[in-house]
C-alpha positions as a printed NumPy array, in Angstrom:
array([[ 84.146, 126.924,  98.38 ],
       [ 87.814, 126.524,  97.56 ],
       [ 89.176, 126.336,  94.025],
       [ 91.491, 123.326,  93.839],
       [ 93.664, 122.116,  90.981],
       [ 93.768, 118.401,  90.17 ],
       [ 96.505, 116.881,  88.039],
       [ 94.74 , 113.893,  86.532],
       [ 96.399, 111.252,  84.386],
       [ 94.806, 111.145,  80.928],
       [ 95.635, 108.584,  78.263],
       [ 95.234, 104.993,  77.116],
       [ 97.25 , 101.763,  77.294],
       [100.007, 103.265,  79.416],
       [100.559, 106.31 ,  77.216],
       [ 99.435, 109.769,  78.217],
       [100.175, 112.751,  80.414],
       [ 98.816, 114.719,  83.335],
       [ 96.122, 117.281,  82.61 ],
       [ 95.241, 120.065,  85.047],
       [ 91.635, 120.768,  86.035],
       [ 90.433, 123.316,  88.542],
       [ 87.142, 122.874,  90.354],
       [ 85.468, 124.223,  93.478],
       [ 85.661, 122.038,  96.559],
       [ 83.012, 122.292,  99.238],
       [ 82.898, 120.908, 102.764],
       [ 82.605, 117.118, 103.004],
       [ 83.766, 116.314,  99.476],
       [ 85.99 , 113.336,  98.717],
       [ 88.337, 112.92 ,  95.751],
       [ 85.754, 110.84 ,  93.877],
       [ 83.285, 113.738,  94.19 ],
       [ 85.876, 115.995,  92.606],
       [ 86.431, 113.566,  89.721],
       [ 82.69 , 113.453,  89.059],
       [ 82.511, 117.238,  89.218],
       [ 85.364, 117.535,  86.71 ],
       [ 83.52 , 115.062,  84.459],
       [ 80.4  , 117.222,  84.658],
       [ 82.187, 120.534,  84.113],
       [ 85.122, 120.11 ,  81.739],
       [ 86.091, 116.493,  81.014],
       [ 83.016, 114.462,  80.155],
       [ 85.143, 111.651,  78.713],
       [ 87.267, 111.127,  81.857],
       [ 87.313, 107.393,  82.646],
       [ 86.847, 106.642,  86.348],
       [ 85.849, 103.294,  87.821],
       [ 83.537, 103.365,  90.831],
       [ 80.411, 101.721,  92.193],
       [ 79.309, 102.031,  95.824],
       [ 80.999, 105.259,  96.979],
       [ 80.961, 103.768, 100.462],
       [ 84.378, 102.122, 100.708],
       [ 82.989,  98.607, 100.291],
       [ 83.274,  97.697,  96.595],
       [ 86.962,  98.496,  96.065],
       [ 86.305,  99.846,  92.559],
       [ 87.683, 103.378,  92.833],
       [ 91.271, 102.5  ,  93.726],
       [ 93.819, 105.013,  92.451],
       [ 96.998, 106.785,  93.497],
       [ 96.393, 110.121,  95.171],
       [ 99.496, 112.251,  95.662],
       [101.496, 109.078,  95.045],
       [ 99.691, 107.02 ,  97.692],
       [ 97.4  , 104.078,  96.762],
       [ 93.982, 104.965,  98.191],
       [ 90.249, 104.683,  97.579],
       [ 89.008, 107.893,  95.967],
       [ 85.672, 107.604,  97.753],
       [ 87.323, 107.41 , 101.175],
       [ 89.905, 110.156, 100.694],
       [ 88.442, 113.347, 102.058],
       [ 89.618, 116.583, 100.531],
       [ 90.217, 118.107, 103.962],
       [ 92.799, 115.364, 104.617],
       [ 94.996, 116.586, 101.754],
       [ 97.416, 119.54 , 101.903],
       [ 95.43 , 122.739, 101.493],
       [ 96.306, 125.027,  98.609],
       [ 98.364, 122.431,  96.764],
       [ 97.516, 120.588,  93.522],
       [ 96.149, 117.076,  94.017],
       [ 97.656, 114.406,  91.774],
       [ 95.346, 111.552,  90.767],
       [ 96.658, 108.669,  88.665],
       [ 95.891, 104.982,  88.022],
       [ 97.388, 102.104,  89.997],
       [100.848, 101.272,  88.676],
       [100.97 ,  97.529,  89.342],
       [ 98.374,  96.619,  86.706],
       [ 97.962,  97.222,  82.953],
       [ 96.623, 100.65 ,  82.148],
       [ 93.346, 100.794,  80.218],
       [ 92.319, 104.431,  80.096],
       [ 92.734, 107.503,  82.299],
       [ 92.253, 106.274,  85.895],
       [ 91.121, 102.76 ,  84.961],
       [ 93.404,  99.711,  85.132],
       [ 92.885,  96.064,  84.21 ],
       [ 92.838,  94.089,  87.464],
       [ 91.667,  90.8  ,  85.928],
       [ 95.041,  89.169,  86.716],
       [ 93.975,  89.098,  90.351],
       [ 90.911,  87.005,  89.607],
       [ 92.995,  84.476,  87.691],
       [ 95.383,  84.226,  90.638],
       [ 92.484,  83.523,  92.989],
       [ 91.367,  80.606,  90.812],
       [ 94.803,  79.007,  91.198],
       [ 94.645,  78.776,  95.001],
       [ 93.559,  75.428,  96.407],
       [ 89.943,  75.583,  97.51 ],
       [ 88.517,  75.053, 100.979],
       [ 88.349,  71.349, 101.898],
       [ 86.541,  70.713, 105.193],
       [ 87.045,  67.716, 107.42 ],
       [ 84.09 ,  65.367, 107.891],
       [ 81.329,  66.546, 110.25 ],
       [ 82.036,  65.642, 113.868],
       [ 78.515,  65.746, 115.267],
       [ 75.607,  63.277, 114.84 ],
       [ 73.509,  65.932, 113.113],
       [ 76.094,  66.391, 110.34 ],
       [ 77.531,  69.68 , 111.609],
       [ 80.897,  70.713, 113.039],
       [ 82.148,  71.942, 116.382],
       [ 84.723,  74.729, 116.532],
       [ 86.318,  76.871, 119.19 ],
       [ 85.167,  80.481, 119.015],
       [ 88.738,  81.779, 119.145],
       [ 89.563,  79.747, 116.01 ],
       [ 86.562,  81.228, 114.235],
       [ 87.487,  84.748, 115.319],
       [ 91.02 ,  84.389, 113.969],
       [ 89.928,  84.165, 110.323],
       [ 87.102,  86.702, 110.471],
       [ 89.538,  89.595, 110.001],
       [ 90.603,  88.256, 106.616],
       [ 87.018,  88.173, 105.376],
       [ 86.798,  91.964, 105.585],
       [ 88.865,  92.311, 102.401],
       [ 86.994,  94.26 ,  99.687],
       [ 89.486,  93.372,  96.941],
       [ 90.419,  96.958,  96.179],
       [ 93.916,  95.601,  95.364],
       [ 95.639,  98.599,  96.929],
       [ 97.9  ,  96.189,  98.812],
       [ 98.814,  94.574,  95.511],
       [ 99.523,  97.971,  93.989],
       [101.868,  99.126,  96.745],
       [103.75 ,  95.81 ,  96.987],
       [107.247,  96.367,  95.569],
       [107.438,  92.803,  94.213],
       [104.556,  93.578,  91.84 ],
       [104.895,  97.358,  91.508],
       [108.646,  97.599,  90.924],
       [109.801,  94.1  ,  89.998],
       [106.719,  92.975,  88.035],
       [106.781,  89.396,  89.354],
       [103.163,  88.773,  88.38 ],
       [104.076,  85.445,  86.806],
       [105.395,  83.958,  90.058],
       [104.172,  86.025,  93.032],
       [100.525,  86.128,  94.145],
       [100.773,  89.234,  96.32 ],
       [ 99.46 ,  90.259,  99.748],
       [ 95.778,  90.107,  98.841],
       [ 96.058,  86.416,  98.094],
       [ 98.255,  85.649, 101.046],
       [ 95.332,  87.008, 103.067],
       [ 92.967,  84.744, 101.132],
       [ 95.266,  81.758, 101.661],
       [ 95.581,  82.55 , 105.368],
       [ 91.789,  82.597, 105.67 ],
       [ 91.757,  79.053, 104.285],
       [ 94.873,  77.689, 105.997],
       [ 93.819,  78.956, 109.423],
       [ 90.202,  77.903, 109.131],
       [ 89.492,  75.358, 111.882],
       [ 87.74 ,  72.984, 109.469],
       [ 90.137,  73.108, 106.511],
       [ 92.295,  70.068, 105.707],
       [ 93.989,  71.166, 102.477],
       [ 97.781,  71.676, 102.414],
       [ 98.891,  74.811, 100.546],
       [102.391,  75.188, 102.006],
       [104.318,  73.757,  99.046],
       [102.315,  76.003,  96.733],
       [103.219,  79.028,  98.875],
       [106.894,  78.108,  98.736],
       [107.303,  76.97 ,  95.135],
       [104.515,  78.445,  93.014],
       [103.396,  81.559,  94.876],
       [106.812,  82.825,  96.025],
       [105.942,  83.92 ,  99.53 ],
       [109.708,  84.152, 100.102],
       [109.829,  87.288,  97.939],
       [107.904,  89.218, 100.608],
       [110.296,  91.073, 102.9  ],
       [107.549,  92.14 , 105.332],
       [107.922,  95.909, 104.98 ],
       [104.243,  96.281, 105.986],
       [103.515,  98.655, 103.106],
       [100.479,  96.519, 102.251],
       [ 99.125,  96.818, 105.785],
       [ 99.584, 100.588, 105.685],
       [ 97.278, 101.093, 102.686],
       [ 94.506,  98.617, 103.598],
       [ 91.216, 100.558, 103.924],
       [ 89.764,  97.762, 106.081],
       [ 92.741,  97.928, 108.48 ],
       [ 93.547,  94.234, 108.087],
       [ 96.868,  93.385, 109.719],
       [ 98.046,  91.772, 106.485],
       [101.685,  91.389, 107.432],
       [101.426,  90.431, 111.087],
       [ 98.345,  88.219, 110.994],
       [ 98.5  ,  86.653, 107.517],
       [101.908,  86.795, 105.823],
       [104.191,  86.22 , 108.803],
       [102.202,  83.217, 110.118],
       [102.213,  81.699, 106.62 ],
       [105.957,  82.251, 106.325],
       [106.424,  80.561, 109.695],
       [104.423,  77.551, 108.544],
       [106.499,  77.281, 105.379],
       [109.727,  77.495, 107.361],
       [108.535,  74.858, 109.839],
       [107.49 ,  72.558, 107.005],
       [110.507,  72.858, 104.716],
       [113.449,  74.268, 106.666],
       [113.154,  72.853, 110.177],
       [116.297,  70.655, 110.506],
       [114.556,  68.086, 112.706],
       [111.702,  67.664, 110.251],
       [114.168,  67.341, 107.361],
       [116.154,  64.7  , 109.235],
       [113.025,  62.636, 109.967],
       [111.99 ,  62.806, 106.33 ],
       [115.431,  61.762, 105.139],
       [115.377,  58.801, 107.5  ],
       [111.985,  57.819, 106.136],
       [113.11 ,  58.289, 102.542],
       [110.628,  61.093, 101.922],
       [110.888,  64.52 , 100.265],
       [112.722,  67.304, 102.032]])
C-alpha cells in the first residue's frame, strides 16, 4: 500500500476550495476507487457522480491533474508516483457541488440538431441497400458515451464560454453521424455555419486527445463537416451559379 494525497475540490455553485485527503492506494486502483475510499474514511458527504465504473456511461468525468479524464479509467499507477493528485470538476459546465457539474446544456443542444430523415426504401420489400464502406464510416461516431470530456477541453466552451452559439465537438460528431449516413437526406450545413458556429473550431485536436473511446473527432468528423460547409457556401463556382439563378449565396 502507498499513502497518497488527493487535493479534491470541495464546494457548491462554483465557490469552494481544495481540501487534502490522504488514503492508502493498492495495486489496480483507479481514481474513482480512491474517491470512494475517501468517502468511506473521512469525507462521507463528498459528491461524486458515477454509474458503471467500466468506462461506458460517461458519468465520472472530472479533471485529474488538470486533464479532463474519466475517473474510473484513470489508473493510479499512470499518475506521477509520490505526488499529490488533484481532482476537480469539469470547468466548461456550471458547478453543482464538489466534483459534480450540470451537463444538461448538452442535452438541450442535442434536441436542436435536425433529426435523421431517411430516403424512401429502394427495395421491393421496403428495405434499403447500402455499401458496407458507407456503413462503416459512421460506426465510429456511435461509440461516443457522452462523457463530454471533449466539450470540457474545447477552448471555445472552456475559455470563451460560447455556449449560446457553439455546439461543441460532441455534437459535431453527432451531426457527422447523421450527415454521413448513407440513407440521410436532411441538410444541416446552414445550421452548422450560422447557428452552430463550426467556424469557431480551429482544429487543435484537443478534443480528440481526451476522447476515452479514441474517436478521431477532428479528422473524421469536424474537418469533413468544415469541408462540406466551405464547398456549400464559399466555393466561388457554386456562388456564381447561384447568383446567375437568383438564389441565395
